PAZA-766755 format. One record per residue: x, y, z of N, C-alpha, C, O in turn. Coordinates in steps of 0.05 Angstrom, whole numbers, plus 32768, in hexadecimal, padded with zeros to 4 digits. Layout:
! PAZA-766755
  n.u  n.v  n.w ca.u ca.v ca.w  c.u  c.v  c.w  o.u  o.v  o.w
    X    Y    Z    X    Y    Z    X    Y    Z    X    Y    Z
...
END
This chain:
! PAZA-766755
  n.u  n.v  n.w ca.u ca.v ca.w  c.u  c.v  c.w  o.u  o.v  o.w
 79EC 8142 7E8F 79DB 813B 7EA5 79CB 8122 7EA0 79C6 8111 7EB2
 79C2 811F 7E87 79B2 8107 7E81 79C4 80EE 7E82 79BB 80D9 7E8C
 79DD 80F0 7E7A 79EF 80D9 7E7C 79F4 80D1 7E99 79F4 80BA 7EA0
 79F7 80E5 7EAA 79FB 80E0 7EC6 79E2 80D3 7ED2 79E4 80C0 7EE2
 79CB 80DC 7ECA 79B2 80D1 7ED4 79AF 80B4 7ECB 79A6 80A3 7EDA
 79B7 80AE 7EB2 79B7 8092 7EA9 79CA 8080 7EB8 79C3 8069 7EBF
 79E1 808B 7EBF 79F4 807B 7ECF 79E9 8076 7EEB 79EC 8060 7EF5
 79DC 808A 7EF7 79D1 8086 7F11 79BA 8072 7F10 79B8 8061 7F21
 79A9 8073 7EFC 7993 8060 7EF9 799E 8044 7EF5 7993 8031 7F00
 79B3 8041 7EE5 79BF 8026 7EE1 79CA 801C 7EFB 79C7 8004 7F01
 79D7 802D 7F0B 79E1 8025 7F25 79CB 801D 7F38 79CD 8009 7F46
 79B5 802C 7F38 799E 8025 7F49 7992 800A 7F40 798B 7FFA 7F51
 7991 8006 7F26 7986 7FEC 7F1C 7997 7FD5 7F26 798D 7FC0 7F2F
 79B1 7FD8 7F24 79C4 7FC3 7F2C 79C2 7FBD 7F4A 79C2 7FA6 7F53
 79BF 7FD3 7F5A 79BD 7FD0 7F77 79A2 7FC4 7F80 79A1 7FB4 7F93
 798D 7FCD 7F73 7972 7FC5 7F7C 7969 7FA9 7F73 7958 7F9D 7F80
 7974 7F9F 7F5E 796C 7F85 7F53 7970 7F6E 7F67 795D 7F5E 7F6A
 7986 7F6C 7F75 7988 7F56 7F88 7974 7F58 7F9F 796A 7F43 7FA8
 796E 7F70 7FA8 795A 7F73 7FBD 793F 7F6A 7FB3 7930 7F5D 7FC2
 7938 7F72 7F9A 791E 7F6A 7F8F 791D 7F4B 7F8C 7908 7F3F 7F91
 7933 7F3F 7F84 7934 7F22 7F82 792F 7F14 7F9D 7922 7F00 7F9E
 793A 7F20 7FB2 7935 7F15 7FCD 7917 7F16 7FD4 790C 7F02 7FDE
 790A 7F2D 7FCE 78EE 7F2F 7FD5 78DD 7F1C 7FC4 78C9 7F11 7FCD
 78E5 7F18 7FAA 78D6 7F06 7F99 78D9 7EE9 7FA3 78C5 7EDB 7FA4
 78F1 7EE2 7FAB 78F5 7EC7 7FB6 78E5 7EC2 7FCF 78D9 7EAD 7FD3
 78E5 7ED6 7FE1 78D6 7ED4 7FFA 78B8 7ED2 7FF5 78AA 7EC2 8001
 78AE 7EE2 7FE2 7892 7EE1 7FDC 788A 7EC7 7FCF 7875 7EBC 7FD4
 789C 7EBC 7FBE 7896 7EA2 7FB1 7895 7E8C 7FC6 7884 7E7A 7FC4
 78A6 7E8D 7FDA 78A5 7E79 7FF0 788A 7E7C 7FFF 787E 7E68 8007
 7882 7E94 8004 7868 7E98 8013 7850 7E90 8002 783D 7E85 800D
 7852 7E94 7FE8 783C 7E8B 7FD7 783A 7E6D 7FD6 7824 7E62 7FD8
 7851 7E60 7FD4 7852 7E42 7FD4 7848 7E37 7FEF 783B 7E22 7FEF
 784D 7E45 8005 7844 7E3C 801F 7826 7E42 8023 781A 7E38 8036
 781A 7E52 8012 77FE 7E58 8014 77F8 7E6E 8029 77E2 7E71 8032
 780D 7E7E 8030 780A 7E92 8044 7802 7EAD 8038 77FF 7EC1 8047
 77FF 7EAE 801E 77F9 7EC8 8010 77DF 7EC4 8000 77DC 7EB0 7FF2
 77CD 7ED8 8002 77B5 7ED7 7FF2 77BA 7EDC 7FD4 77D0 7EE5 7FCD
 77A7 7ED5 7FC4 77A9 7ED9 7FA7 77AB 7EF7 7FA1 77BA 7EFE 7F8E
 779D 7F07 7FAF 779E 7F24 7FAA 77B9 7F2F 7FB1 77C4 7F40 7FA2
 77C5 7F26 7FC6 77E0 7F30 7FCD 77F5 7F26 7FB9 7807 7F35 7FB2
 77F2 7F0E 7FB0 7804 7F03 7F9B 7802 7F13 7F82 7816 7F19 7F75
 77E9 7F1A 7F7A 77E5 7F2A 7F62 77F1 7F46 7F65 77FD 7F51 7F53
 77ED 7F52 7F7C 77F8 7F6D 7F81 7816 7F6C 7F81 7823 7F7E 7F76
 7822 7F57 7F8C 783F 7F55 7F8C 7849 7F51 7F6F 785E 7F5C 7F67
 783B 7F41 7F5F 7843 7F3D 7F43 7842 7F58 7F34 7853 7F5D 7F23
 782D 7F68 7F39 782C 7F82 7F2D 7844 7F94 7F35 784F 7FA1 7F24
 784B 7F93 7F4E 7862 7FA3 7F57 787C 7F9A 7F4B 788D 7FAA 7F44
 787F 7F80 7F47 7897 7F75 7F3A 7897 7F7E 7F1C 78AD 7F85 7F12
 7880 7F7F 7F0F 787F 7F89 7EF4 7887 7FA6 7EF2 7896 7FAE 7EE0
 787D 7FB6 7F05 7884 7FD3 7F05 78A3 7FD5 7F0A 78AF 7FE6 7EFD
 78AE 7FC6 7F1C 78CB 7FC7 7F21 78DA 7FBF 7F08 78EF 7FCA 7F02
 78D0 7FAC 7EF9 78DD 7FA3 7EE1 78DF 7FB9 7ECC 78F3 7FBC 7EBE
 78CA 7FC9 7ECA 78C8 7FDE 7EB5 78D0 7FFA 7EBF 78CD 800D 7EB0
 78D9 7FFD 7ED8 78DF 8018 7EE1 78F6 8025 7ED2 78F6 803E 7ED0
 7909 8017 7EC7 791D 8025 7EB6 7911 8032 7E9E 7919 8047 7E95
 78FD 8025 7E92 78EF 8031 7E7B 78E1 804A 7E83 78E1 805E 7E74
 78D4 804A 7E9A 78C6 8062 7EA4 78DA 8078 7EAA 78D6 808F 7EA3
 78F1 8071 7EB5 7906 8085 7EBB 7911 8090 7EA1 7916 80A9 7EA0
 7916 8080 7E8D 7920 808A 7E74 790C 809D 7E66 7914 80B1 7E5B
 78F3 8096 7E68 78DE 80A7 7E5D 78DE 80C2 7E6C 78DB 80D7 7E5F
 78E0 80C1 7E86 78E1 80DA 7E96 78FA 80EB 7E8F 78F8 8103 7E8D
 7910 80DE 7E8C 7929 80EC 7E84 7926 80F9 7E68 792F 810F 7E64
 7919 80EA 7E56 7915 80F5 7E3B 7903 810D 7E3C 7909 8122 7E30
 78ED 810C 7E4B 78DB 8123 7E4D 78E9 813A 7E5B 78E6 8151 7E53
 78F9 8134 7E70 7907 8149 7E7E 791B 8157 7E6B 791D 8170 7E6C
 7929 8148 7E5B 793C 8154 7E49 792F 8166 7E34 7939 817B 7E2D
 7917 815D 7E2A 7909 816E 7E17 78FF 8187 7E24 7902 819D 7E19
 78F3 8185 7E3B 78E8 819C 7E49 78FE 81AF 7E51 78FC 81C8 7E4E
 7914 81A4 7E5A 792B 81B6 7E62 7937 81C4 7E49 793E 81DB 7E4B
 7939 81B6 7E33 7943 81C2 7E1A 7931 81D8 7E11 793A 81ED 7E08
 7917 81D4 7E12 7904 81E9 7E0A 7905 8201 7E1D 7903 8218 7E15
 7909 81FB 7E37 790B 8210 7E4A 7924 8221 7E46 7923 823A 7E4A
 793A 8215 7E3F 7953 8222 7E3B 7957 822E 7E1F 796B 823B 7E1A
 7944 8229 7E0E 7946 8232 7DF2 7946 8251 7DF1 7936 825E 7DFE
 7959 825B 7DE2 795B 8278 7DDF 7953 8280 7DC3 7960 8277 7DB0
 793F 8290 7DC0 7936 8298 7DA6 7939 82B6 7DA4 792F 82C5 7DB4
 7947 82BE 7D8F 7949 82DA 7D8A 7937 82E1 7D72 793B 82D9 7D5C
 7921 82F0 7D78 790E 82F5 7D63 7918 8307 7D4D 790B 830A 7D38
 792F 8314 7D50 793A 8326 7D3C 794E 8319 7D29 7959 8327 7D18
 7953 8300 7D2C 7966 82F2 7D1A 7957 82E6 7D02 7964 82DA 7CF1
END
């Protein structure tokens, strides 16, 4: 299941990256034109940073999920 999740995440990354690039290009054009405030540009930069690191967050979540699931499925026989 973890391998399948990694494949799905890789596919999402490949599909979403061109869309993010389009939004970054559009925002850069608006920033150069002076149509965007400094606060909006900073917020957009933060969102781009989060998008850049979302695979690491997803891997961390998968790691925690696998540990919790393994502990949940652990079978302990107290008489062995």
